[in-house]
N, C-alpha and C positions, 0 to 999 in steps of 0.2 A: 823336379822344379830346380834351377840353376839359383846361384848365388845372388845376383843381382835382383832377380824376381822377388825372392824372398826378404830382401832388403826393403824394397817398395812396400811390400805387402805388410811388414812390421811397422814401417814406418807410419802408413796409412792408417792401420789399427790404434797405434799409439796417438796418432793426431785425433782419431774418432774418441776414444777413450778420454783424451785430455779436454776435448769439446765438451763431453757429457759429465766430466767432473766439474769443470768451470760453471757449466749450466745449473749444477746441481748446487753450486754454492751461492747462487743469488735467487732471492724471490721476491714477489712483488704483492704489496700489500694495497688494494683498491680503496678509493674513497669511500667513507662510512665504514670502514672496517677496522680490527686492530688484529694484531698476531700476537699470541703468547709464546715467548721463546723457551725452550728447554735445552739443558745440557746434561745428558747423560740421564734423561728422565726428570731432572728436577727443573722447578720454573725457575727462570733466570729474569724474567720481566716482561713487558708488553711494550710492542713498537708499534708507531703509527703508519700510515698510509705511506707508500713510496716504494723504493728499490732497496732491498736489504743484503747482506752477505751472511753467510752460516758455513761452519765447518761441516761436512757430509760426516755422517757416522757419529759424529760427535754432539752436534746441535740439530734440532728439529724445531718445528713451529706449528702452531693451529691458528687458522682464521676464525675470527668471530666477528659477526655483524652487530655493530652497536649503532644502528639505525632503528627507526620506530619499529615496534613488532606489536601485535596484536593477540591477546589472550581471552578467552572467556570460559566461565565456570557455572555451571547451576548450584544454586544453593539452598537448603532448607533450614527454617529456623522457626522458633516459638515465640509468640508475640506475648507482651505483658499479660493479657486476657486469656493466655493458654489456647490460642488459636494458631493453627500450622500454615505457614505462608511458604511459598515457592517463589523464587526469582531466578535470573540469571544474570550475572555482573560480566560486563565486557570492558576491557580496558586496553589502553595504549600505553607501552612503557618501552624503556630502553636501557640498555647497560651501562654503567657508569665505566666509560673506556680507560679512566685513569685509575680505576680501582679493579679492573677485570682480574688481575693475579690474585687478589685477595678473594674475589667471588668465586673463581675457579678452585682455589684450594679449599675453600669452606665448603661448597655445594657443587661444584662441577658447573656444567653450562645447561642442563637441563632444569631451569629456573622455574618454567612453568609447572612442571609436576611437583617439584620437590618444596617450591617457595610460594609461588604465586595462588596456585589452586587451595592449598591450606590455609594461606593467609585469607583469602576470601572468604572461606567456610567460617574461620575464628571471628572476624571482624564483623560478618553478617550476622551471626548469632548474638553477638554481644551487642550491636546496634538495635537489631529489631526487637530484643528482648526489652528495651526500654519504652517501646511504644506499644500503644493498643492496635488492634486491628484497623479500628476505623481511622486512627492518627495516621497510619501508613498510607492511606488513601489521601487523607486531607492535608498532610505535612509532608508528602512525597520529597520536596525539595531538600528539607531539613534532615531527611533520612539519608539521602544522596549523599549531602555534604558531610555528614558524620562518617559515613561508609568510606568516602573519599579520603578524609582526614586520617581515619585510623589505618586505610591500606598504605597511603603515603608515608607515613611514619614507620609502619613495619616493615614495608619494603625496602625502605632507605637504609636498614639496617644490613641488608644484603647488597647493598650498591645497585639497587635496581630503582630508576627514576620513574615514577608514575605521571604520565602527561596527561591523562584524559579518561573519565569513566563513564559509561552508561549502565544504567539498571533499567531491565525490562519490567513490564507490569508486575504487580505482586498477584499471586494466584492464590485464593484461599480454597477451602472445601466447600462442596455444593451445598451443605446445609448453611455455611456462613454466606455463600452469595445469595441463597434464598431469602435468608434473614434480611440482608441489607435491601435487596429488591423490595421485599415486602414493607420494610420501613420507609422506603422511598415512596412506595405507593400510598401508604399512611398518609405522609406527609403531603402528598399531593392532593389526596383526597380532602384532607383537613382543609388545606389552602383553597380548595375550590369552594367547600362547604362555607369557609369564611366568607369568601368573596361572593357566594350566592347570598348569603345572609344579609352582607352590606348593600348589595342590590335590591333584595327586598325591602330593607328598610328604607333605602333612597325612594324606591318607587311608591312605598306606603306615604312618606312624607310628601311625594308630590301630589297623591290622591288627596291628602289632608288639606295640603294647600290650596288645590283645585276646588274641593268641596267648600272650603272656607270662602273662597274667592265668590264661588256659586252664591253661597248664602249671603254674603254681603251685597252682591248685587240684587238680588229678590228683596234684601232689606230695603236698599235704596229706591228700588222700583215702586215697593208698597208704599214707602215714605211719599215719593212723588205722586202718586196717584191719589193720595189722602189728601196732600197740600193743594192738588189741581181740582179738587170737587168730586173726585170718586166717579159715578158713573158717566159723567160728562166728559171726563178725561179719557175713560176707557172707549166711549164713541169716536172721540177725536182719534185715537190712535188707530182705531178701525177704518175710520175715513181714509187715513194716510196710507192704508195698506189696500184699499179697495181697487180693483183694477178696472172699474167702470163698466161691469157687466150686471144686467139685471136679471133676477132669477127667471129660470125658465119655466116655473110652475105657475098656472093661472090661479088668479085670485090672491096672489102672495104679495105682500105689503112691500112698498118701495123700501130699499134699505136705507135705514140712517133717517127716514122721514116721519116724523112725529106726526099723527093725523089727528091727535086730539084737539078740539076747537078752543080757541082762546077763550077765556072766561069774559 
C-alpha cells in the first residue's frame, strides 16, 4: 500500500471515529420520559425530554418512563369478625419526575415489587381488619376510599403518585358464602310470609265486609216485607218476576189467583 492511499484510509477512519464519538456525546429523551444522569456511576441529576450532551466514558444515563403505569396485586386479609377475605387491587400510578433521583437512590426503579405490592398488602390488611365481612359488602365504597387514601399517603413517601384504584369483588370462604346465601333466603322467605299474612288479612277483611253488607241487605229486605204486609208483598214480588207462562200440569191452579169466594 503506497503512502497516499494510507493517508486516505487513516483520514477516513479518523472521520468515522470522530462521527461515532460525536454521536455518543448526544442522546435524546422522548416526551413522557426522564433521564437519570450519572458521572462515574454517581447520580448527578435528572433531565427532561429533549436533546442532551454527555461526555463518553465519563457520563452515562438511564431512561425512565414517567407516564401512567398499571400495577395489580392479590391481597389476603382478616375481617373484624375473623373471616378470611381475598381480593385484588389494581391501580394506576406514575413516578414523580422531579424526584426521580431520590426514588432511584432509595429503592431503585423496580417500584412495583419493592414498594407497591408490599404497601398494598399492608394497607388492605389494616383497613379490612376494621370491618366485618358483611360490612365489606354493604360498605364497599367506604372500604375502597380508605384503602385508596392509605395507599396514596404511603406511596407518596416514595415519590409515587397514585392516580386511580380498583378493587375486585371480595371473595370469602365457601362456608361464609353459604351462610350469607342462607341468610338471604331466610330473609326472602320471611318477607314472603309477611306479605302472605297481610294478603290473608286483607282478604278476610274483605269477606267480613261482604258478609256484613249481605246481612244488612237481608235485614233491610225483611224490614221492607214486614212494612209492606208480609205475604201480599211476597206475592207482589213473585208477580213482578213471573214470565207469563202457565203451569203445564193439568189441574194446577192458576198462579197468583186466589179462588176463595168472597164472603
